N, C-alpha and C positions, 0 to 999 in steps of 0.2 A: 475394692483392692487400691491402695495407692504403689506406686511403685517408683523408686530411685535409680538412677544408673549409674554405676560407678564403675566404670573402663566394660568390661565384660562383663562383670556381676549384676546381677539382679537382687535388691534388698527389699523384698516385698513387705509391709507391712498389713496383716490379714487381722481383724479384727471380729470373727464368726464361729459360730459351730463347725463351720464349713472350710476352715480355712487349712485343713490336708487336703484340700477335693482337687483331684487333678493332680496328684503328688510325686508318687516315688517309680510310677513307668513312664514318666513322659519322657520322649524322645524323637532330638527332631530327626525329618526325614537325609537329613544330609548324614547322618550318621554320629551325629556328636551326642555325648551320652549327658542325659541333666541329672545331676544329683541334688537330690532335694533336701534342703539344710535347714530346719527350723530351729529358730534360736532365740533366747533372749537378750542377747547382747548384739541385735542389731541398733536398737536406738540407746545404748552404754555407755556414756562417756569414757574413751579409753579406750576400750574394748570396739568400737565400731570402728575407731580406726585403725585399730588395729589391723582386724579382717581389712579393713578397705586398700590395708597393703600386702595384704597375704595373699588376697583371692585374685585378684589381677596378672598377678604372678604366676599364682597357680593356673590359671587358662591358659597365659601366656604357654608358659612351658609344655603343655597339656592339652595344645588346640583340641583334642578330641573330649574336652571335657568341657562343663557349663553348670555352673555351684549355684542353685536355685535357694538363696539363705533369706529367710523371711522371720519378720518378730512376733512372738510371741510369747507372753508372761511365763515367767519361770513356773508357778503354781498351777496353770493351765498346760503348760508343756511337758509336768511331771506328769500328769491325770491322763493325759494323750496320748503320750507318749507310751505310757503301760498297758494303753486300749490297743494300742494298734502293733506295739509287742504281743501282746496275747494273741491279737487276731492272726498273726506272721505277715504283719503288711506295714513296716517301719519306713520311714527315710532311710536313706542310702547313709547320710551322715547321721551319728545319732550323738548328739551333745545332750548329758542329763547332770542335775546335779547331784555331786559324786556322796552324799548322802543315803540315798536310793541304789546305790551299784553292785551292793550283797543281794538288795531283795530283788533284784533286774539277772542279775549273774545266777543264783540259784533257781531260776526258770530254764539255764539255759539259752539264752535268747542273746549270749555275745561270743564272739569267736575270738578263739584265743590269737595272739599277736606276735608269739616270741619267734616263729619261723619265719615273720615279715621283718621284723627287727633286726633279726641274723644278718651280719657286714655291717651295721651301722653301729655308732657309739652310741647310742640313745640311750637304752636301758644302763650302760655302764657309767653313762654320765647325766644322770635324769635324778632327780629330789628322792630322798630316803619314804617322802610318802607315798614316793610309786607302789610301795607296798600295799598301799589300800586299793589297788587295781588287780591285785591278784587273789586268783580265786582256785580252789585243786591245784596249787602248783603252777598256774598259766596266767601272764599277763592279758587279762580283757579289756585295757583300755589304755587308753595314754593320756596322765594325767596332766591337765591343763593351768592349772592354778593350786597349789598347797599351799597355806599361810602361815605363819606365827601369829602371835599377839603381841600388840603394842600398847603400851599407857602413851593416851592424848590426856594431855594437859595446857590449862590456860595458866600461864607463865605469871602474868598479872594478879592474876586471883589468888596464886600461891604466894603471890611475895607480899600482897595486902595479907592474908592471913600469915604470913611470917615463918612460912614450911617452906623447905625444899622439896624438892622431886623427890616422890619414897621411890624407897629400893628393897622394901618387903612388904609383907602384907599387913603387917605392926604400921609401920610409917605410914602405909597407903590409908588406913583407917582412920589413922591418928590426923594427917592431913584432909581429910575431906571434914572431920569433925570441926577443924579448925577453918575452914571454909563458911563451913551451913554457922560457924557462929556469927560469923558477919552481918548477918540478920540484912544481906541485900536484895536484889530480885533475882536470884540465881537458888539452883540448889548445889550441893557438893558433889552429887557423883550422878554418872549417869548408867541407869539399866534398862534392860527389854522389860518392862513390867504388865505387858498384856500375852496372851495365849497366842505365845508365837516360840519355833523351836529355837528363837535365840537364849531365851529364858535357858533350854536345858545347854547351848553351848557357855554361855557364859560361866554357868555356876560349876559346868567340867573344863574351865579355864582355869579357874579355883584350885580346883582338887586335882588337875595335874601338874599346875604349877606348883606345887606345894609338895607335891612328891609321892603322889598317891594316885589311885587309878578305881576305875569300878572293878577291873577284876585282877586275880592275883593269883597264879598258879593254876589257872582257869576256873578258880573259883571266886565267889561275889567277894567283894572285898570292903563293903559298905559301913562294917565295923571298925575298918582301921584309925586310931585317931587322927591320924593327919586327914583325912578324909573328910573326919566330922569337923574338926578345926578350920578346915579351910570352906567349908558350908555353913560356920558360925561366922566367919569373916564374911560372906557373901551374903550372908543376913542381916548384920547388920549394917554393910554398903545399903542395899535394901531400905530399910527405915531411913535413910540419909535422902533415898531418887524420888524423882517422881512417879510421880503413879499416873497408866493409861500412856505411856511411853512404848514407841515398838521401835527394832532396831534402825528404820532409814531417819524416824524422828528424832530419837537418842542423836546419830551423826548431825544434823542437822540444828540442833539445839546448840549442839556444843560449837560447830563454826556460827550461831549465833550469840555464842557468848553467856548464854542460860546455865551452865556448870561447871565446874572447875577440871573433873578428870573421871575417863572411864577406858574401861582396856578392849579392843576389840582388836579384828583382825585390822587389813591395811585399806579396810573400804571407807572410812572416814577420811583419805584423804582428799579426793577430788570436792567434797566440802570444805574442807580449810581452802584449796586453792580459789574457790569461789567464795570465800567469805571475804566481807567488808574491810575493802584496806588498811583500815585505822586499828580493824580488831587482829588481823591476819597475825601479822609479825609474832603476836604473845600465842599464837595456835600452834604448839609444837609437839612433838611426840618420839619415843623412846624405848629403852626394852621394857616390860612389862616388869612391873616388883615381885617377879616370883625367881626360887628357887631354882626352878627348871622351867624351858621354854616349852611352852603350850601352845600345842596348835591344831589346825586340820587340814579338808579338801576341800576346795569348790567345786570343780566341776572337770570332768574330761571329754574324752572323744573315742568311740565305740563303734564296732560294725556289727551287725546282724549277723550271727550263727548262721541263717540261710543264705545269703550274700555271696552270689559267685562271680565268678570270671573276669571281665574288663572291668566293669563297675566298683568289683569289692577290689581291682590291683589300685584303680582312682581315689577310693578313700584313703587307699593307704599312703599315695604318694602324696595325696594332703595332710596325712599326719606327719611324713618323712619332711615335709617343706615347711610346714608350721614348726618342727623342733629344731629347725636349722639355727646355729650359733644368730647368727644377724637377728633373725626375727624374732630368738628368743630375749637379744637385746633390747629389742624393739619393742614386746612384750611389756618388758618392765618399765621402760620408758616413757609409753605411751599410758599405762594404767595405773605406775605406780603400786603394781602389785608383782610377786614373785612368780615367776614362769616357772615350767619345768627341769628346766636345762641348768644343771649345778656347776659346770665348767665354763661360767663366762664373765668378762671384766665389765661393771656398772661403775662409769664413772663418776655420776652423780652419789654422793657419801651418805643423802637419807634411803636411796633405793637400794641402794648396796647394805645398808646396816635390814631393809626387809627382807633382803634376798638370803641374807647370811643368815639372820636368825630363822627364816625356811627352810634352809638345809639339815638345822640341827631339832627340827619341832619335834615333838611328842606327840602321836593324835591323842584327841580329847576322845575318840569313839573306840568303844571295845574291841579288842581284839577277838570276837565271836561272831562266825558265819551264822549262827542260830538269831541272836540278838541283831543284827545289820540285815539278815534277810527278813525281818520282820522289823523294819524301821519303824514304821509310823506308829505301831502302837508302842514301843519301845520310848521313842522319843516323848508320845505322848503322854508317859506316865513318868518319863522324867521331866517333862516340864510342871506337869501339875504338880510334884513333887518341890519342883523350885518355887510355883506360887505359892505351894503351905507356907514354905520360909519364909518367903515373903507377906504372908499375908498375916500369917497367924500369930497371937500375942506369946507374950515370955513365959505365960505359966505350960506351954507345948514344951519342949526342951529339942533340942535341933536331931539328937541322938534319936529321939523317938519319929520324928519327920523322915531321918533318913531309913529309920528301917522300915518304917511306913511304903518306902519306895521299893526296898527289897521287897518286902511280902508282897505288894502288887503286880511283883513283875514275875516272880514264882508262879503266885495265883493264876497269871495269864500265861504259865507255862512258857515266858521268856527266861531260858536260863541259858550259861551258858553251853 
């Protein structure tokens, strides 16, 4: 195990099946409470810098607490946290990808936080995406980051193709076709074209941005003409995208100048910041070319429902510190992503745009406890449907593929 000391904070990288060994019951003989905190953000640029600011200040304010934060890859952490929550032995600080929130909440694993936040301005001044942390009328987590979509574009490529920055889906498709017609060593558009949850997200960015949704009035809405139209646009963009590309590769390929346009959350900004100085001035981002701002949630902090006493209070205090205006501003400055707090002032105009878009974003995930409590199965069906849109030929209509998605969900009992 490799450790780095940052003030009083231990950031340990553990890479084995025993990464949680000796975990949440650790307590120094001096009476200092050790709070176990596994996270994928320990080595993540921007996020690790934010935690390096937050955690020493926390231990300074609460000398009876020590945070043991260590690195675990996201997918591994997700699986192992579910296992530990099921066994009643989770870490004190529970950080999960928000896509599995309802899956966990439905098991009764998280403690309500409404009373803890009473008397603060947190819930009153938090992003509207915080509603994704609500289950059966109670806030069971604090959303750390929710985001909106941005359009990333290579200005030089668009100029060479003689097109402007697109402002709607038709203009987006026309711009991609114009770039592709240049016949140079790059493609027009970047999509996730492998088996990955990003396939579902990117399809739904289009659908929600086009004014549709998976559900309407508590029922499936797959036959909505706007849904079909957005899926058809997605399908045509996929035909002009490189194959075998995942979300991380997509962001890096754009930063390397290998395609002209793509739509994503703010996650590609670090790639742009690290791009070749000769290329970087041409790599820009703006509001996605949708009628509505679509977005999603990234991750949040939670407390195990059986955690009691001093340790629980200390975890609540960590959430409150992270929610303070100063640290919320620093979150956006260091990560180039929107935090949760909505009533903060951001000086950098590009980061301010990201925060403003996130504050009005419409979540892509359906407002259905059943679907989201079974997120893994639900997302797999959506991903498979998205890949079928990408890979099938024109003899199979877009409407029929979307109808197949609905039929597969119903067959698996995944109904609103």
